[in-house]
C-alpha positions in Angstrom: 4.0 141.6 157.2 6.4 144.2 156.6 7.1 144.9 153.0 10.0 146.9 151.7 9.0 149.9 149.5 10.9 151.5 146.9 11.0 153.1 143.8 13.9 152.8 141.4 16.3 152.1 144.4 16.7 148.3 145.1 18.8 145.0 144.5 17.5 142.1 142.8 19.1 138.8 142.3 18.4 135.9 140.2 19.8 132.2 141.3 19.9 130.0 138.3 21.8 127.0 136.9 24.5 127.6 134.3 23.8 126.5 130.8 20.0 126.9 131.0 19.8 130.2 129.1 19.1 132.3 132.1 21.8 134.9 131.4 20.0 136.0 128.3 16.7 136.3 130.1 18.4 138.2 133.1 20.1 140.6 130.6 16.8 141.3 129.0 15.4 142.4 132.5 18.4 144.6 133.3 18.2 146.3 129.8 14.5 146.9 130.5 15.4 149.1 133.3 18.0 150.9 131.3 15.3 151.5 128.5 13.2 152.8 131.2 15.5 155.6 131.7 16.7 154.2 135.0 20.5 153.7 135.8 21.2 149.9 136.2 24.2 147.9 137.1 24.1 144.1 136.4 26.6 141.6 137.6 26.7 138.1 136.4 28.4 135.7 138.8 29.0 132.6 137.0 31.1 129.3 137.5 34.2 128.3 135.4 32.7 125.2 134.2 30.3 124.8 131.0 27.0 124.0 132.8 25.3 122.5 135.6 26.8 124.5 138.7 24.9 127.3 140.3 25.2 131.0 138.8 23.9 134.5 140.0 22.9 137.7 138.3 22.6 140.5 140.6 21.2 143.8 139.4 21.6 147.0 141.2 18.6 149.8 140.2 19.4 153.3 141.7 18.3 156.5 140.1 20.8 158.5 142.0 23.5 156.9 140.1 25.2 154.7 142.5 26.4 151.7 140.4 28.8 149.9 142.8 27.3 146.8 144.9 25.2 148.0 147.8 25.2 144.7 149.6 21.9 142.9 150.5 19.1 141.6 148.4 15.8 142.9 148.3 14.0 140.7 145.7 15.3 137.2 145.2 14.2 135.1 142.0 15.4 131.6 142.9 14.9 128.7 140.2 18.0 126.7 141.6 17.2 123.8 144.1 21.0 123.4 144.9 21.1 126.9 146.4 17.5 127.7 147.3 17.9 127.6 150.9 20.9 130.0 150.9 19.1 132.4 148.4 16.0 132.3 150.8 18.4 133.4 153.7 20.0 136.1 151.7 16.7 138.1 151.4 16.5 141.5 153.7 13.6 141.5 155.9 10.6 142.8 154.2 12.0 141.7 150.7 10.6 139.3 148.4 11.3 135.5 147.4 9.9 134.6 143.9 10.2 130.7 143.5 8.8 127.8 141.5 5.8 126.6 143.6 5.0 123.7 141.3 6.3 121.8 144.3 5.7 123.4 148.0 8.8 124.7 149.9 10.2 122.3 152.3 9.1 122.8 156.2 12.9 124.0 156.8 11.8 127.3 155.1 10.3 129.1 158.2 10.9 132.8 157.8 8.0 135.0 158.6 9.8 138.3 157.7 9.8 138.2 153.9 7.0 137.9 151.1 6.8 134.7 149.3 5.6 134.9 145.7 5.1 131.4 144.3 4.8 131.1 140.5 4.5 127.4 139.1 7.1 127.8 136.4 7.6 124.0 135.8 4.0 123.2 135.7 3.3 126.1 133.2 6.0 125.0 131.0 5.0 121.3 131.0 1.5 122.4 129.8 2.7 125.1 127.1 5.8 123.3 125.6 6.6 119.6 124.6 10.2 120.2 123.9 12.5 119.9 127.0 14.9 122.4 125.8 12.0 124.9 125.3 10.8 124.3 128.8 14.1 124.9 130.0 14.6 128.2 128.2 11.0 129.6 128.4 10.9 129.2 132.1 13.4 132.3 132.4 11.4 134.2 130.2 8.2 133.5 132.1 9.5 134.7 135.4 10.9 137.9 133.5 7.0 138.6 132.1 5.9 138.2 135.9 8.4 140.7 137.1 7.1 143.2 134.4 3.7 142.9 136.3 5.3 142.8 139.9 7.6 145.8 139.5 5.3 147.9 137.1 7.8 147.7 134.2 6.0 148.5 131.1 5.4 145.3 129.0 6.3 147.2 125.4 9.7 147.5 126.8 10.1 143.8 126.8 8.5 143.4 123.4 10.7 145.8 122.0 13.7 144.2 123.5 12.7 140.6 122.0 12.3 142.1 118.5 15.7 143.7 118.7 17.5 140.6 120.0 15.9 138.4 117.5 16.1 140.5 114.6 16.6 138.5 111.4 15.1 135.4 113.3 11.4 136.7 113.3 10.2 133.0 113.9 11.6 133.3 117.6 9.9 136.7 118.5 6.3 135.2 118.9 7.2 132.4 121.1 9.1 134.5 123.5 6.5 137.3 123.8 4.1 134.5 124.4 6.4 133.3 127.3 6.4 137.0 128.7 2.8 137.1 128.5 2.3 133.9 130.4 4.2 135.1 133.4 2.7 138.6 133.2 -0.7 137.1 133.2 -0.2 134.6 136.0 1.4 137.3 138.2 -1.3 139.5 137.4 -4.2 137.2 138.6 -2.5 136.1 141.7 -0.4 138.8 143.2 -2.2 142.0 142.7 -1.0 144.0 145.6 2.1 141.9 146.6 5.2 144.0 145.8 5.8 147.3 147.0 9.0 147.8 145.0 8.3 149.6 141.8 10.1 150.8 138.6 9.0 154.3 137.3 10.1 155.7 134.0 12.7 158.3 134.2 15.0 160.1 131.8 18.4 159.6 133.4 20.1 157.3 130.9 20.2 159.8 128.1 23.5 159.9 126.6 24.5 156.6 128.4 25.3 153.4 127.0 25.2 149.9 128.6 28.5 148.4 127.7 31.2 146.1 129.1 34.8 147.3 129.8 36.5 144.6 127.4 34.6 146.1 124.5 35.6 149.6 125.6 39.1 148.7 125.6 39.0 146.9 122.5 37.4 150.1 120.7 40.0 152.2 122.3 42.7 150.3 120.6 41.2 150.4 117.2 40.5 154.1 117.5 44.2 154.4 118.8 45.5 152.8 115.8 46.1 149.3 116.7 46.5 147.0 113.9 48.2 143.9 115.5 47.1 141.7 118.4 49.4 138.7 119.6 46.9 136.7 121.9 46.4 133.5 123.8 42.9 133.0 125.4 42.4 133.1 129.0 39.3 134.2 131.0 38.3 137.0 131.4 40.3 138.8 128.7 39.2 136.6 125.7 36.5 139.0 124.8 38.8 141.9 124.4 40.4 140.2 121.3 36.8 139.0 120.3 35.5 142.6 120.3 38.9 143.8 118.6 38.2 141.4 115.7 34.5 142.1 115.3 35.1 145.9 115.2 38.0 145.6 113.1 36.1 143.9 110.4 33.9 146.8 110.2 36.3 149.7 110.9 39.9 148.5 110.1 39.6 148.5 106.4 41.9 149.8 103.7 40.3 152.5 101.6 42.4 151.7 98.6 42.1 147.9 98.4 38.7 147.5 100.6 40.4 144.7 102.5 40.9 144.5 106.1 44.3 145.7 107.5 44.7 143.9 111.0 46.2 141.0 112.4 45.2 138.8 115.2 47.7 136.1 115.9 46.8 133.2 118.6 50.2 132.3 120.0 51.0 128.9 121.5 51.3 130.6 125.0 51.2 134.0 126.8 55.0 134.4 126.6 54.8 133.9 122.9 51.9 136.5 122.5 53.9 139.1 124.1 57.0 138.4 121.8 54.6 139.0 118.9 53.5 142.4 120.2 57.1 143.3 120.7 58.0 142.4 117.3 55.2 144.1 115.7 55.9 147.3 117.7 59.4 147.1 117.0 58.7 147.1 113.2 56.2 150.3 113.6 52.8 148.7 114.2 50.8 149.7 117.2 50.2 146.3 118.9 48.8 144.9 122.1 47.9 141.8 123.9 45.1 140.8 126.5 45.4 138.5 129.3 44.8 137.9 133.0 47.1 137.1 136.0 48.6 133.8 134.9 49.5 135.4 131.5 51.1 138.5 133.3 53.4 136.0 135.2 54.3 134.1 131.7 55.0 137.4 129.9 57.3 138.9 132.8 60.4 137.8 130.9 59.4 139.8 127.7 58.0 142.9 129.7 61.6 142.8 131.2 63.4 142.8 127.8 60.8 145.6 126.5 61.6 147.7 129.4 65.3 147.5 129.0 65.5 147.5 125.4 62.6 150.2 125.3 60.2 148.8 123.0 56.6 150.1 123.1 53.5 147.7 123.7 50.3 147.6 125.4 49.2 144.8 127.7 45.4 144.7 128.8 45.3 142.9 132.2 41.9 141.7 132.9 42.3 140.7 136.5 40.9 137.8 138.4 41.1 136.0 141.4 44.2 134.3 142.1 47.0 132.8 143.0 47.8 130.1 140.6 44.6 129.3 138.5 42.6 130.8 141.3 38.8 131.4 140.6 38.9 132.2 137.0 35.2 133.7 136.9 35.6 136.0 140.0 37.0 139.5 140.2 39.7 140.7 142.1 42.4 143.6 142.0 44.9 141.0 142.1 47.8 141.9 139.8 48.7 145.5 141.1 52.3 144.6 142.4 52.9 141.8 139.8 52.2 144.4 137.1 54.0 147.1 138.4 57.4 145.1 139.0 56.9 142.3 136.3 60.2 140.6 135.2 63.3 140.6 137.5 65.6 143.2 138.6 64.9 146.9 138.8 62.0 147.0 136.5 58.9 149.3 136.6 56.0 149.6 134.3 53.4 152.2 133.9 50.0 151.0 135.0 46.6 152.5 134.2 43.6 151.7 136.5 40.1 152.2 134.7 37.0 152.5 136.7 34.4 152.2 134.0 33.9 151.3 130.2 34.5 154.8 129.1 38.0 154.9 131.1 38.6 151.7 129.4 38.2 153.2 126.0 39.9 156.4 127.0 42.9 154.7 128.6 43.4 152.4 125.8 44.1 155.1 123.6 46.2 157.0 126.2 48.2 153.6 126.6 49.2 153.5 122.8 50.1 157.3 123.0 52.2 156.9 126.2 54.0 153.6 125.0 55.2 155.2 121.8 56.2 158.3 123.5 57.8 156.7 126.5 59.3 153.6 124.6 58.2 151.2 127.3 55.2 148.8 127.9 52.3 150.1 129.4 49.7 148.1 131.5 46.1 148.6 131.8 44.7 146.8 134.7 40.9 146.3 134.4 39.2 143.3 136.1 36.5 140.8 135.5 33.7 142.8 137.1 34.4 145.8 134.7 35.6 144.0 131.8 32.9 141.2 131.1 29.9 142.8 132.9 27.7 145.3 131.2 28.2 148.8 132.8 26.3 152.2 132.6 28.6 154.6 130.9 29.0 158.1 129.4 29.1 157.4 125.6 32.4 157.2 124.0 33.8 160.1 122.5 36.3 160.7 119.6 37.5 163.6 117.5 38.3 162.5 113.9 41.1 165.2 113.8 43.0 163.5 116.8 46.5 162.8 115.7 48.7 160.1 116.5 51.7 161.0 118.6 54.3 158.4 118.0 56.9 160.1 119.9 60.5 160.6 119.2 60.8 158.5 115.8 63.3 159.8 113.3 62.3 160.1 109.8 64.2 159.4 106.7 65.2 163.0 106.0 66.2 163.5 109.7 68.5 160.4 109.5 69.9 161.5 106.2 70.6 165.2 107.5 72.1 164.0 110.8 75.5 165.5 111.2 76.5 163.6 114.4 76.5 159.8 115.0 73.0 158.5 116.1 72.8 156.8 119.2 69.7 154.8 120.0 69.9 155.4 123.8 71.3 158.7 124.0 69.4 161.3 126.1 69.5 164.5 124.2 66.4 166.2 125.6 66.9 165.3 129.3 63.7 163.5 129.4 65.5 159.9 129.9 64.0 159.0 126.2 66.1 158.5 123.3 65.3 158.8 119.5 64.3 155.4 117.8 64.0 154.3 114.2 61.6 152.0 112.3 63.1 149.3 110.3 63.5 150.3 106.6 63.0 154.2 107.2 66.4 154.7 105.7 68.6 152.3 103.5 71.8 152.8 105.5 71.3 155.0 108.5 69.3 154.3 111.7 69.8 150.6 111.8 70.7 149.2 115.1 70.8 145.8 117.1 70.3 145.5 120.6 69.2 142.9 123.3 68.3 142.4 126.8 71.8 142.2 127.8 73.2 145.4 128.7 74.1 148.0 126.3 75.7 151.5 126.0 74.1 154.6 124.4 74.6 153.3 120.9 73.0 150.0 121.3 76.5 148.2 121.4 76.7 145.2 123.8 78.7 145.7 126.8 79.5 144.7 130.2 80.7 147.9 131.5 79.5 148.7 134.8 79.8 152.3 134.1 77.7 152.2 130.9 75.1 149.9 132.7 74.7 152.4 135.6 74.3 155.4 132.9 71.4 153.3 131.3 69.6 152.7 134.4 69.7 156.2 135.8 68.2 157.2 132.3 65.6 154.9 132.9 65.0 156.3 136.2 64.9 159.6 134.7 62.3 158.4 132.1 60.1 157.3 135.1 60.2 160.9 136.6 59.2 162.1 133.1 56.2 159.6 132.9 54.8 161.1 136.2 53.7 164.1 134.5 52.2 162.3 131.5 50.0 159.8 133.0 46.4 160.3 134.1 46.2 162.4 137.4 44.4 161.4 140.4 40.8 162.6 141.0 40.0 164.2 144.2 36.5 163.7 145.9 36.1 166.4 148.7 34.1 166.0 151.6 31.1 168.5 152.1 32.8 169.7 155.3 36.3 169.9 156.6 37.7 166.5 157.1 41.0 165.0 158.4 40.3 161.6 157.1 40.9 160.2 153.6 40.0 157.4 151.7 41.9 156.2 148.5 40.5 154.0 145.9 41.1 152.8 142.3 39.6 150.9 139.6 36.4 148.9 140.3 36.8 149.8 143.9 35.5 153.4 142.9 31.8 153.3 142.6 31.3 151.5 145.9 33.8 153.7 147.7 32.2 157.0 146.7 28.8 155.7 147.9 30.4 154.5 151.0 31.8 158.0 151.6 28.4 159.7 151.2 26.8 157.2 153.7 29.4 158.3 156.0 28.6 162.0 155.5 25.1 161.0 156.4 26.2 160.0 159.7 28.3 163.3 160.1 31.6 161.6 159.4 33.5 163.5 156.4 36.1 161.6 154.5 37.8 163.2 151.6 38.4 160.6 148.6 41.1 160.2 145.9 40.9 158.2 143.1 44.2 156.8 141.8 44.2 156.4 138.0 47.8 155.4 137.2 51.2 154.4 138.4 53.8 156.1 138.8 52.2 158.4 141.4 52.5 162.0 141.0 52.9 164.5 143.7 49.1 164.8 144.4 48.9 161.3 146.0 51.8 162.0 148.5 50.3 165.4 149.3 46.7 163.8 150.0 48.4 161.2 152.3 50.3 163.9 154.0 47.1 166.2 154.6 45.0 163.6 156.6 45.3 162.1 160.0 43.8 158.9 158.7 44.1 157.5 155.4 42.1 154.4 154.2 43.3 152.3 151.4 40.1 150.4 149.8 41.1 147.7 147.5 40.1 144.0 146.5 42.9 142.0 147.3 44.1 140.0 150.4 47.5 141.6 151.0 47.2 145.3 150.4 49.1 145.6 147.2 48.3 149.0 146.5 49.2 150.1 150.0 52.4 148.4 149.6 53.0 150.2 146.3 52.2 153.4 148.1 54.6 152.6 151.0 57.5 151.7 148.7 57.3 154.3 146.1 56.4 157.2 148.2 58.3 156.2 151.6 54.9 156.6 153.4 54.9 155.4 157.0 52.7 152.1 156.6 51.0 153.2 160.0 49.6 156.0 158.4 47.4 154.0 156.1 44.7 151.6 157.2 43.6 149.1 154.7 40.2 148.0 154.0 40.3 144.9 152.1 37.7 142.6 150.3 38.9 139.5 148.4 36.1 136.9 148.3 36.0 137.1 144.4 32.8 139.3 144.6 32.7 143.0 143.8 33.2 145.0 147.0 29.9 146.7 148.3 29.3 150.2 150.0 27.9 148.4 153.2 31.2 146.5 153.6 33.2 149.7 153.3 30.9 151.6 155.5 31.2 148.9 158.2 34.8 148.5 158.0 35.3 152.3 158.4 33.0 152.5 161.3 35.1 149.7 163.1 38.4 151.4 162.5 37.0 154.7 163.5 35.3 153.6 166.8 38.3 151.6 167.6 40.5 154.7 167.3 38.0 156.6 169.1 37.6 159.1 166.6 34.0 160.9 166.9 32.4 162.7 164.2 33.4 165.8 165.6 36.8 165.1 165.5 36.5 163.5 162.1 35.1 166.9 160.8 37.2 169.3 162.8 40.4 167.5 163.0 
């Protein structure tokens, strides 16, 4: 029988039941690969209930560094009878299917092109453990031990992981290592030459960390100087604020008093949370909130107020599948348009699109710098895949001499020595940005009152059409200023001259880059462009103009980024071909390649044409 043969290049998937402790065991497996020096990308695919429904954990191992989803499963570990037939059918020809053979497979399992690995997990647990909960938990550890042998992963790596995981709870170390040994021993005695997929130690994860994007965002906020989070819990953004609190307790300490100097306020809803952020920002704090799509909808009114009253504030939107409640534990790039145009009227918001945890960390810091200089809300659009899953990342870097840029904030001396009347919304530097004050800076000068209603240059309420138009034109000028300040797009040039382009952003990036490399192997060369921010600078328009065909790769049904490009850059919509994935799962490289080939075949673009134009 054919066997998939691979070294450090395969996909393994675990099919479990939610609430059985499988996530801990599966994470241990992923970390063992990372500690072996091999790049790894785990994806936890879990339901929105507490327990009982199917859950999957997919791990990509690739020492070339491709960390997006590839597509296909080489090795399946199936412990959930509800989905076992579905999991069985998903294994690629020549792949491996590890299952609990305490009971034999039913006759419906008839494939002859995959390799079966039966381990009597239930039977082993019944013999070893009397406690039903222990039987459930250790079943997962036993199959991890079996994988240690089958995939040739050094057993001491798992021993070290168990010791690290249960540090301070030493009585749990020995039984977990024993469960690993049970699986290892059974696989060694029964499957000596079964598996041709192996893990070989490398040194490719040096200087890397395995971390989730929400932790990156939280740490970025702390290092940027954030002290206030107004918040209402919602999946998948809750862990941003959890991480912010966790690290603030260690890092946000007043050196004079030894007390923590941060505030996290759980509001009654998302609208109130955004109001708290704006109030704190108005008063001089660096403040943020974290939410997902439904929360963005509720925050829209205050986002419009902040845009027009020009109040700083950072919103971290960890996107999930919509509309409405949607699928709360599935991923999507679903809020591109709602975030860009949140609120009513002629409102535009600066958006940043992180693609990895280091981006989350750095863009969180950038967001606070931008929001105070530009005096407008900044929205970071992460998503569930990036936010809640561990991702391999370069180490976060911070320079202690980094200074906080608060923008155009008048000091007490500047207010005291001002000879002319100060106007909150006067544009003195032709940037579209006025000078602001922080309450309490001066006892008599610099105070003002404004609202979401129309105001003039001195923050006075007015319904003058001329004053309103002046305000809106100045905000438009500020938007132009922002184009030179937001992160620039990153180009990925094909190895040979190409007249085809592909645009991607956020968590579409890794799979897109792998797909472009696969296309190049078939002699179809495609230039890539990773968008990192909205508004778009001139490089984005130039990239589209320079190519005959442009693919827009994104994870939503309606092509939201394409719509934004067409609307903002006045692009012919026929020039851009959408490749859309919206099933709630992270997009795969194989899906992108298939879509690229389909479109190019229909357009009758040959590899030679693609190369030479």
